[in-house]
C-alpha positions in Angstrom: 5.1 -90.7 13.7 3.6 -90.4 16.8 3.1 -87.1 18.8 1.8 -87.4 22.8 -0.7 -85.2 23.5 -1.1 -85.9 26.9 -0.4 -88.2 29.7 3.2 -90.4 30.5 3.8 -94.4 30.0 6.0 -96.6 27.7 6.0 -98.4 24.5 7.5 -101.7 23.4 8.4 -102.5 19.8 9.8 -105.8 18.3 10.3 -107.9 15.4 11.3 -111.0 17.5 9.0 -111.8 20.5 11.8 -112.9 22.8 13.5 -109.5 22.0 11.7 -106.5 23.2 13.0 -102.9 23.2 10.7 -100.7 25.7 11.3 -96.7 26.2 9.0 -94.1 28.3 7.4 -91.2 27.0 5.3 -88.4 28.3 3.4 -84.8 27.1 5.0 -83.6 24.4 6.9 -86.9 22.9 7.4 -87.6 19.5 8.6 -90.7 18.0 8.2 -93.0 15.3 7.9 -96.9 14.9 9.9 -98.8 12.9 8.6 -100.0 9.6 6.6 -103.2 9.9 7.4 -103.8 14.0 5.4 -104.9 16.5 4.5 -102.7 19.0 2.7 -102.0 22.6 1.4 -98.7 24.0 1.2 -98.8 27.9 -0.7 -96.1 30.2 1.9 -95.4 33.2 -1.1 -93.4 35.3 -3.9 -95.5 36.5 -6.0 -92.1 37.0 -6.0 -90.3 33.7 -6.2 -91.2 30.1 -2.9 -91.0 27.9 -3.6 -89.6 24.7 -1.6 -89.5 21.1 -1.8 -88.4 17.3 -0.8 -90.0 15.3 0.2 -89.2 11.2 1.1 -91.9 8.9 1.3 -92.5 5.2 -0.9 -95.2 5.1 -3.2 -93.8 2.6 -0.2 -93.4 0.1 0.5 -96.8 1.0 -2.6 -98.3 0.5 -3.0 -96.4 -2.9 -0.1 -97.7 -4.4 -0.4 -101.1 -3.8 -4.3 -101.4 -3.7 -4.1 -104.3 -1.9 -5.0 -104.7 2.0 -4.0 -107.9 2.6 -0.5 -107.2 1.6 -0.5 -103.8 3.2 -1.5 -105.5 7.1 -0.4 -108.8 6.8 3.1 -109.0 4.8 5.8 -110.6 7.7 9.0 -108.7 6.2 11.1 -107.3 9.0 13.6 -104.1 7.9 16.2 -104.9 9.7 18.2 -103.0 8.3 16.8 -100.0 10.0 15.9 -101.5 13.1 17.2 -105.3 14.6 16.4 -104.6 18.0 19.2 -102.4 19.4 18.6 -101.4 22.7 19.4 -97.9 22.3 17.4 -97.2 19.4 15.0 -94.9 21.5 17.8 -93.0 23.7 16.9 -89.5 22.2 20.2 -89.2 21.4 20.2 -88.5 17.5 23.1 -87.1 15.4 22.7 -83.9 13.1 22.6 -84.4 9.6 23.3 -82.1 6.6 21.5 -79.0 6.9 18.6 -78.5 4.1 18.6 -75.0 2.8 19.8 -73.9 5.9 17.3 -76.2 8.5 19.4 -77.9 11.2 18.1 -81.7 10.7 18.5 -83.9 13.6 18.8 -88.1 12.4 16.8 -89.5 15.8 14.1 -91.5 16.6 12.7 -90.4 19.7 12.5 -86.7 20.8 11.9 -86.4 24.7 10.2 -82.9 24.7 8.7 -81.0 21.6 8.3 -78.2 24.0 11.6 -77.4 25.2 14.1 -79.1 22.1 16.5 -76.4 21.7 15.8 -74.3 17.9 18.5 -73.2 15.6 18.0 -69.8 13.6 16.4 -69.9 10.7 15.6 -66.5 9.0 14.0 -67.6 5.5 10.7 -68.5 7.0 10.6 -64.8 8.7 12.5 -62.5 10.9 13.2 -64.3 14.4 12.5 -67.9 13.2 14.2 -70.7 14.7 13.6 -74.3 13.9 14.6 -77.9 13.7 13.8 -80.9 11.4 13.6 -84.0 11.8 14.5 -87.8 10.1 12.8 -90.8 12.2 13.4 -94.1 12.2 14.4 -94.0 8.2 11.0 -93.6 6.7 9.5 -91.1 4.4 7.8 -89.0 6.7 8.6 -85.8 7.8 8.6 -83.6 10.9 10.2 -79.9 12.0 9.3 -77.6 14.8 9.1 -73.8 14.3 8.8 -71.1 16.6 9.2 -67.5 16.0 8.7 -64.4 18.7 6.2 -62.0 19.5 4.6 -59.6 17.1 6.3 -61.4 14.1 4.5 -63.5 11.4 5.8 -66.1 9.3 6.0 -65.6 5.1 3.2 -66.7 3.4 3.4 -70.1 1.4 2.1 -73.0 -0.1 2.8 -77.0 -0.5 0.9 -80.3 -1.2 -1.5 -81.9 1.6 -1.2 -83.8 4.7 0.7 -81.6 6.4 -0.7 -81.2 10.4 0.4 -78.4 12.4 0.3 -78.4 16.3 0.3 -75.3 18.1 2.6 -76.4 20.9 2.9 -72.8 22.7 1.4 -69.3 22.1 -1.5 -67.7 20.5 -2.4 -66.2 17.5 -3.9 -67.1 14.3 -3.7 -68.6 10.5 -4.6 -66.9 7.1 -5.3 -69.7 4.5 -6.4 -69.4 1.0 -6.5 -70.9 -2.6 -4.3 -68.6 -4.6 -7.0 -65.7 -6.0 -9.5 -66.1 -3.5 -10.4 -65.0 -0.3 -8.4 -65.8 2.8 -10.1 -67.8 5.4 -8.9 -67.0 9.8 -7.9 -69.3 12.2 -7.5 -68.7 15.5 -4.9 -71.1 17.4 -3.9 -72.0 20.9 -1.8 -74.6 22.3 -3.2 -77.9 21.4 -4.9 -76.8 18.0 -4.7 -78.8 15.1 -4.8 -76.8 11.7 -4.5 -79.1 8.1 -3.7 -76.8 5.2 -5.1 -78.0 2.2 -3.9 -78.9 -1.0 -1.8 -76.0 -2.3 -3.6 -73.3 0.0 -1.4 -70.6 0.6 -1.1 -69.8 4.6 0.7 -68.1 6.7 0.9 -67.8 10.9 0.8 -65.0 12.8 2.2 -64.5 16.8 -0.6 -62.3 18.6 -0.1 -63.4 21.9 2.4 -62.6 25.1 5.2 -64.9 24.0 7.1 -67.2 21.9 4.5 -69.5 19.4 5.8 -72.6 18.8 4.4 -75.5 16.6 5.0 -79.0 15.1 4.5 -80.0 11.6 4.0 -83.6 10.5 3.6 -84.8 7.0 4.6 -87.1 4.4 7.6 -86.6 2.4 10.9 -86.7 4.1 14.3 -84.7 3.0 16.5 -87.9 2.7 14.0 -90.1 1.1 12.0 -87.4 -0.9 9.9 -89.8 -2.8 11.6 -88.4 -6.1 11.0 -84.9 -5.2 7.8 -85.4 -3.5 8.2 -82.6 -0.7 8.6 -80.3 -3.0 5.8 -81.4 -5.2 4.3 -79.3 -8.1 5.0 -75.7 -6.4 8.8 -76.0 -5.8 10.8 -75.6 -2.1 8.3 -73.7 0.4 11.6 -71.8 1.8 12.1 -70.4 -2.1 10.7 -67.2 -3.4 8.3 -67.7 -6.0 10.2 -65.7 -8.4 12.8 -67.8 -8.0 10.9 -71.1 -8.5 9.7 -71.8 -5.0 6.5 -71.6 -3.5 7.0 -68.7 -0.7 5.4 -65.1 -1.0 8.3 -62.6 0.4 7.8 -59.5 2.4 7.8 -57.3 -0.3 5.2 -59.2 -2.4 2.8 -59.7 -0.1 -1.0 -58.3 -0.2 -0.9 -54.9 1.6 -3.8 -56.4 3.8 -1.7 -59.0 5.3 0.0 -55.5 7.6 -3.2 -53.7 7.7 -4.8 -57.0 9.7 -2.0 -57.8 11.6 
């Protein structure tokens, strides 16, 4: 998955050298390259750089096959996923069945993560809104969450590799291994927070506008790697007392309210 941090430009994607598909992106765009496809990025501006953040499952794949030549040099084309369709990156997408109440959009390109409309999701906290993405039929996961001024997300834990990019708002996160002291991380637009493996974490909006973030990680909901998205802890939207990995409001440490 590729998230455009700054700039604007375009990308070409192809399996067949004589049939390349191009699309344009700008700051805030999110897209995924089809598996094993050739691609080339172009900076559309001559007066400033373009920057992007890429989150991939390369470590998992390399550990799985432990053969660098195979991983980087196999010529196989996944034309069941991408066969040069001109509309592959048109940004339209279609909504899939909701997972635990989460609206899920199947797409290959999100033009603007800052303005895309979200849907209500109360499970993670009062007033919260969310949308999940299934991108390019891959095994990566992405979602956007937003929560109102003066509110916070419920604490939860999950496996490693979640990259949380702050899109708007100001606040802080508390992160801690179970039974240990909490660490505080203040954030603003552009901050990247990566919770360590199985650490509880909780996000607080202490600013004057809704806080919105984009989270990228491995383990999609459609292709969940045999339950990898739930991992050892169960679903992160389900109460711990019911086998999940979320701390509900009545079970929080009283210090959470005192600090906030």
